[in-house]
N, C-alpha and C positions, 0 to 999 in steps of 0.2 A: 762291589765294594768301592772301587775305584770312582764309580759315578757317585756313590754317596759322599765320598770324600769331596769330590768336586762341587757337588751342590752346597755341601756345609761351607766350603771356602767362599763361595759366591755369596752365600747368605751373610756371613760374617763381613765380607767386604762392603755389602750393601748397608749394613748396620753401622759400620764404622764410618762411612761417607754421611749417612744421616746424622750420626752423633756429631760430626765436625760441623755441619750446617747449623744445627741446633745451637751450639755453643758460640758460633760466630754471631748468629742473631741475638743471642743473649747478651753478649758483649755490648753490641750496638745499642740494643734497648736499654740496657742497664745505665749506660752513660747518658742516654737521652740526647746525643748530639747527632745532628745531621750536618754533614760537611757542606751541603748546599746552603742550608739555612745559616750556618755559622758565617760563611762568606758573605751572604747577604746582610747580616747583621753588622758585619765589620764595615761593609761599604756604607751602611746607613749611619754609623756612628759619628763620623765627621760632619754630616749634614745636620744631624740633631744638635750637635755642639755649636755649629754655625748659627742655627736658628735660635738657640738659647742666648747666645751672645747678642744677636740682633734684637731679640726681645728685651734684653737688659738695656741696650743702648736706647731703645725706644722709651723705656720706663724713665731713664734719666733725663729724656727730653722734656718729659711732662712736668711743668712748673706748678707748684702749690698756688692756691688762690690768695694767699697772704704771707707776709714776712716781716719779722721785726727789724727795724732800721735804727741805728744809733747815730745821732748828729749833734752838731754843736752851733749854737747861735749866741753870738756875743759872749762867748765863754762859758755859757750854760750848756751843759750835755744833757740831751733828751733822748729817749727811746720811745718809739711809737709803732703800731702795726701799720705797715703799708699794704695796699692791695693791688692785685696784678691787673694791669690795664694793657689792652692791645691798641696799637695805632691803626686807625682807619686810612691813613695816608701813606704810610711806609711799612715795610716788613719786620716790625719788632714789637716787642712787649717789654714793659718794665714795671716795677713796684712803685706805687704812688702814695705818698703820705696823705692823710685826710685833709689837711689844710691846703691841699694843691689839685689842680685839675689839668688833665691833658686834653688837648684839642688840636685839630689840624689848622695850620695857618694858611698854606698854599701847597701846591703839589711838591713833593719831596721835602717838606718842611713841617715840623710839629712844634707846638708851643706848650710848655709846662709851666703854668703861672700860680703865683701864690693868690688864693681866694681873696683874702683880706685887702691885698694891694696888687692889682694885676700888673702894675709897672715893675714888679719884681718877678722875673720870669727867666726861662731858659729856652732857647731855640735849639731844636735837635735836627740835624741833617745827617743823612746817610749818603755820603758821596761815594762813586764808584771806586772799587778797590785799586784800580789802576790810576787813580788820581795822584798827581804829584804832590807830596806833602810840602815841598819847598814853595810850589806855586800856590797852593792853598794857604800857606803861612803869609806870603805876600799880600794876598788878597784880604786876609783876616786883619793884618796890620793896617791896610788902607782903610778898612772899615773902622777899626778903632781910633784911627786918627780924627775921626768926627767927633770923638769924646774928648780927646786931648792929643796934642802933637807929640807927646812924650809917651811912647809905647814901650813898655817894659816886658822883658822875656822873664818868665818864672820858672822855678823847678818844682817838681812835685814833692809832697811831703814824704817823710820816710815810711809812714803806714800806707801810702797810696801806691801799692805795688802795681795796681791795674793802669796806673798813669806813667809808668817807667819809661815808656817809649813815646809819650806824648810831647807835643810841641805846644807850650802854653805862653800866652800874651795877655797883657792887660793895659788899660787905660783908665784913668779916673779924673774927675774934676771936683769942684766943691760939692756936687750934689750926686753924681752917679758914678758908678764903677762898672766897667764892662769887661769881662775876661772871655778869651776865645781859647778852645781846647781842640787840638787836633790829635786823634787817638787812632792809631792804625789797628784795624781788626782783620779777622780772616776774611770776611765777606765784603767789607767796605771800610772807607776811611770815616770814622765818627767825628763829626764836627759839633761841638757844643758852644754856644754863645750865651753867656750868663749875664743878665742885666740886674744889678742890685743897687741899693742905696750906699752912698759913700760912707755914711755915718752908721750903717747897720750891717754887720757881717752875717749875711744870709747865703753865702755861696755854698757852704758845706752840705745843707741839706739837698740842694740841687745836685751836688756831686755825688752824694750817697745814692740818690734815686738813679742817677745816670749810670752808676756802677753796675746796676741790676739789668741794663739794657741787653737784650738778646733777640736774635732773630727768631722769628715764628717758626 
């Protein structure tokens, strides 16, 4: 009788242990969670977010092939589609209006000229970022003195936010007007020299195109 009770108790103990193991497995399977997998997923999440942010930045660097530009000539406001052009001479691209052409002049210098009259043009130079603005300004003023001994310093217009830190100088005579713009950028000091007719205000379209200059 005692042996029968002992066997019965052992059988009940085995059944109880088996039931506990089954319940534990059921809980783990029901939740569908694996601690090791969860830890791996948590470690991957920041990397995935970083990759997504990097992809977004790369997409923002891609420039469209065309862009509408609004500009003014002799008081007349015009709007035209400008097309993306890349310099073969320097590391930049910009949007160029149909009446203008971009070409290399010499190493580290490009010319953007008016097709109808190539004496109306803009010279584009990307000077090293550590170039002294004061020294570049003195050199620009010396160049402008060949147009007129009277070199004037100008202030950017209220709508020209991109020129707020620029040093601007100009000189003119009866026939020509030449303006020099020194614009600090992140990667370089942008120097623009614009040659236009004294009796025709054509500087604005050159500036509107220059505003779109960006590194490749």
